[in-house]
C-alpha positions in Angstrom: -6.9 -18.7 -3.2 -9.3 -21.5 -2.5 -7.9 -21.7 1.1 -8.6 -18.0 1.6 -12.2 -18.3 0.3 -12.7 -21.2 2.6 -11.3 -19.2 5.5 -13.5 -16.2 4.7 -16.6 -18.4 4.7 -15.5 -20.1 7.9 -14.9 -16.7 9.5 -18.4 -15.5 8.6 -20.0 -18.7 10.0 -18.0 -18.5 13.2 -18.7 -14.8 13.8 -22.4 -15.3 13.3 -22.6 -18.5 15.5 -20.5 -17.0 18.2 -22.5 -13.8 18.2 -25.7 -15.9 18.8 -24.0 -17.7 21.7 -22.8 -14.4 23.1 -26.3 -12.9 23.2 -27.7 -15.9 24.9 -24.9 -16.3 27.5 -24.6 -12.5 28.2 -28.4 -12.3 28.6 -28.4 -15.2 31.0 -25.5 -13.6 32.9 -27.3 -10.3 33.2 -30.4 -12.0 34.3 -28.5 -13.9 37.0 -27.3 -10.6 38.4 -30.9 -9.3 38.4 -30.5 -6.7 35.7 -34.0 -5.6 34.5 -35.1 -7.6 31.5 -35.8 -4.3 29.6 -32.2 -3.3 30.0 -31.1 -6.7 28.7 -33.3 -6.4 25.7 -32.1 -2.9 24.8 -28.4 -3.3 25.5 -27.5 -6.9 24.9 -29.5 -7.3 21.7 -28.0 -4.2 20.1 -24.4 -5.0 21.1 -24.6 -8.6 20.2 -25.8 -8.0 16.6 -23.1 -5.4 16.3 -20.3 -7.6 17.8 -19.1 -8.9 14.4 -18.9 -5.3 13.0 -17.1 -4.1 16.1 -14.5 -6.8 16.1 -13.9 -6.3 12.3 -13.7 -2.5 12.8 -11.0 -2.7 15.6 -9.0 -5.3 13.6 -9.1 -3.3 10.3 -8.4 0.1 11.8 -5.4 -1.3 13.8 -4.0 -2.6 10.5 -4.7 0.7 8.7 -7.3 -0.9 6.4 -9.7 2.1 6.5 -11.7 1.1 3.4 -12.8 -2.1 5.2 -13.6 -0.1 8.3 -15.9 2.4 6.5 -17.5 -0.3 4.3 -18.3 -2.2 7.4 -20.2 0.7 9.0 -21.6 2.5 5.9 -22.7 -0.7 4.3 -24.3 -2.0 7.5 -26.4 1.2 8.0 -27.7 0.9 4.4 -28.3 -2.9 4.5 -30.0 -2.7 7.9 -32.7 -0.3 6.7 -33.2 -0.6 3.0 -32.7 -4.4 2.8 -33.7 -5.7 6.2 -36.5 -3.4 7.2 -37.6 -3.5 3.5 -37.8 -7.3 3.6 -39.5 -7.3 7.0 -42.2 -4.9 5.7 -42.7 -7.2 2.7 -43.2 -10.2 5.0 -45.6 -8.2 7.1 -46.4 -4.4 7.2 -44.3 -3.0 10.1 -46.3 -0.9 12.7 -44.3 1.8 14.4 -45.3 3.3 17.8 -45.9 7.1 18.0 -43.2 7.5 20.7 -40.7 5.8 18.4 -41.5 8.2 15.5 -41.3 11.1 17.9 -38.1 10.2 19.7 -36.0 7.2 18.7 -36.2 7.6 14.9 -35.3 11.4 15.1 -32.3 10.4 17.2 -31.2 7.9 14.4 -31.6 10.6 11.7 -29.6 13.1 13.8 -26.8 10.6 14.4 -26.7 9.7 10.7 -26.6 13.3 9.5 -23.9 14.3 12.0 -21.7 11.3 10.9 -22.2 12.3 7.2 -21.3 15.9 7.9 -18.2 14.9 9.9 -17.0 12.5 7.2 -18.0 14.9 4.2 -14.3 15.8 3.8 -13.3 12.1 3.5 -11.7 11.9 7.0 -13.0 11.1 10.5 -10.6 12.6 13.1 -10.3 11.8 16.8 -12.2 15.0 17.5 -15.0 13.8 15.2 -15.0 10.4 16.9 -15.4 12.2 20.2 -18.6 13.8 19.0 -20.0 10.4 17.9 -19.1 9.0 21.3 -20.9 11.9 23.0 -24.0 11.3 20.9 -24.0 7.7 22.0 -23.6 8.8 25.7 -26.7 11.1 25.2 -28.6 8.2 23.6 -27.6 6.0 26.6 -28.9 8.6 29.0 -32.2 8.8 27.1 -32.5 5.0 27.2 -31.7 4.9 30.9 -34.4 7.5 31.7 -36.9 5.6 29.5 -36.1 2.4 31.3 -36.4 4.0 34.7 -39.8 5.5 33.7 -41.4 2.4 32.3 -39.9 -0.6 34.1 -41.9 -2.5 36.6 -41.2 -2.3 40.3 -40.7 -6.0 40.7 -39.1 -8.3 38.1 -39.0 -12.0 38.0 -35.6 -13.5 37.3 -34.9 -16.9 35.9 -32.4 -19.2 37.7 -29.3 -19.7 35.5 -25.9 -21.2 35.8 -23.6 -18.2 36.4 -20.4 -20.2 35.8 -21.6 -21.6 32.5 -22.9 -18.1 31.4 -19.5 -16.5 32.2 -17.5 -19.2 30.4 -19.7 -19.1 27.3 -19.6 -15.3 27.2 -15.8 -15.2 27.4 -15.4 -18.0 24.8 -17.8 -16.4 22.4 -15.9 -13.1 22.6 -12.6 -14.9 21.8 -14.2 -16.7 18.8 -15.6 -13.3 17.6 -12.1 -11.8 17.8 -10.5 -14.8 16.1 -13.1 -15.0 13.3 -12.9 -11.2 12.6 -9.1 -11.6 12.0 -9.9 -14.5 9.6 -12.4 -12.3 7.7 -10.1 -9.2 7.5 -7.0 -11.1 6.4 -8.9 -13.3 3.8 -10.7 -10.2 2.4 -7.4 -8.3 1.9 -5.8 -11.3 0.2 -8.8 -11.9 -2.1 -9.1 -8.2 -3.0 -5.4 -8.1 -4.0 -5.4 -11.4 -5.9 -8.7 -10.8 -7.8 -7.9 -7.1 -8.3 -11.2 -6.1 -6.7 -11.4 -2.9 -4.6 -11.5 -3.6 -0.8 -14.6 -1.4 -0.6 -16.5 -3.5 -3.1 -15.7 -6.9 -1.7 -16.3 -5.7 1.9 -19.7 -4.2 1.1 -20.9 -7.3 -0.7 -19.4 -10.2 1.3 -18.6 -8.9 4.8 -21.4 -6.4 5.3 -24.2 -8.7 4.1 -22.6 -11.6 5.9 -22.3 -9.9 9.3 -25.8 -8.4 8.9 -27.3 -11.9 8.9 -28.0 -11.7 12.7 -30.0 -8.5 12.2 -31.8 -9.9 9.2 -32.8 -13.1 11.1 -34.0 -11.2 14.2 -35.8 -8.4 12.3 -37.6 -10.6 9.7 -38.6 -13.2 12.3 -39.9 -10.6 14.8 -41.9 -8.9 12.0 -43.4 -12.2 11.0 -44.5 -12.8 14.6 -45.9 -9.2 14.9 -43.2 -8.2 17.4 -42.7 -4.8 15.8 -41.0 -3.1 18.7 -38.2 -5.7 18.3 -38.2 -5.2 14.5 -37.8 -1.4 14.6 -35.9 -1.1 17.9 -33.2 -3.6 16.8 -32.4 -1.6 13.7 -32.5 1.8 15.3 -30.2 0.7 18.2 -27.9 -1.2 15.8 -27.4 1.7 13.4 -26.7 4.2 16.2 -24.3 1.7 17.8 -22.6 1.1 14.4 -22.0 4.8 13.8 -21.1 5.9 17.3 -19.2 2.9 18.7 -18.2 0.5 15.9 -16.7 3.5 14.0 -16.3 6.1 16.7 -14.6 4.1 19.5 -11.7 2.5 17.5 -11.1 5.8 15.7 -10.9 7.6 19.1 -8.3 5.0 20.2 -6.2 4.5 17.0 -6.5 7.9 15.3 -8.0 9.4 12.2 -9.8 7.3 9.6 -9.7 8.4 6.0 -10.6 7.1 2.5 -11.0 8.3 -1.0 -13.0 5.2 -2.0 -16.1 6.6 -0.3 -17.9 9.6 -1.9 -21.1 11.6 -1.6 -23.1 8.8 -3.2 -22.3 6.6 -0.2 -23.2 9.3 2.3 -26.4 10.2 0.4 -27.3 6.5 0.5 -26.9 6.4 4.3 -29.0 9.6 4.8 -31.7 8.5 2.3 -32.0 5.2 4.2 -32.5 6.9 7.6 -34.8 9.5 6.2 -37.0 6.9 4.4 -37.2 4.9 7.7 -38.4 8.0 9.5 -40.9 9.4 7.0 -42.4 6.1 6.0 -42.9 5.3 9.7 -44.7 8.7 10.1 -47.1 7.7 7.4 -50.0 6.1 9.3 -47.3 4.7 11.7 -46.9 1.8 9.3 -44.3 0.8 6.8 -46.4 -0.9 4.1 -45.4 -3.8 1.7 -45.2 -1.3 -1.2 -42.8 0.9 0.8 -40.8 -2.2 1.7 -40.5 -3.0 -2.1 -39.3 0.6 -2.7 -36.7 0.2 0.0 -35.4 -3.1 -1.4 -35.4 -1.6 -4.9 -33.2 1.3 -3.7 -30.9 -1.1 -2.0 -30.5 -3.0 -5.3 -29.9 0.3 -7.2 -27.2 1.3 -4.7 -25.4 -2.0 -4.9 -25.7 -2.0 -8.7 -23.9 1.4 -8.6 -21.2 -0.1 -6.4 -20.6 -3.1 -8.7 -20.9 -1.6 -12.2 -19.8 2.0 -11.8 
């Protein structure tokens, strides 16, 4: 058992470190091929922070461990908003742009509600996954139009070592895949030996562990007053989590179902997204008090998971 605990911790460390390497190397690679920096920020940042969840999702669905798959996505959506945005707001009140409240946040709420409706019967089919993928395609089109509208005519590009960037990108992806297998296998073993539900151990250990990249980026950017990064990172990450991290492997491997998740979990996901939207609308700022409320709701939800 001690070996599996060690492997789980090692897997979490490896997946976080390799994700950081991936974002740097992939960003350098994109820059070397003269991809606009705005595109790099919107796509690479969102994908890299979701890379651990995506690797775990593919691994768990392929092994028919659907509780881990759903815990990975549902837990991340709740943690990203209630805990991470909540903590960021406590560190420094988060200012949200009018265009974000009018466009990006409604897209997040719509995506979240659609997912909850599709999964309300306890199953996500290939057809449902196709709808989620379609939502992501529409989101991608929106981003492309926004980038095209606002990007500068000329961009400056840093000189980077393409070979080094390619090697680091490939190696980091391999490490992410390897560490995800360590995490899934160790979690399954511990849940069986300790007689703890896979959902519970996944929501506590894996979800919070793999959300550390988002936590570090969001809280740090809020502290520096980089609120676009604070808000944009979470909006992009949650949409990516629902549509790609859950939708893509489901579309490939088939239906995902679980009786471990109920309406309380779905309500938690919707409440988190709704709070993010409505608190952002209030004077375009998420205050410290609202941050405290978010973190308190997060604690209540996790207390429900642990004790009920």
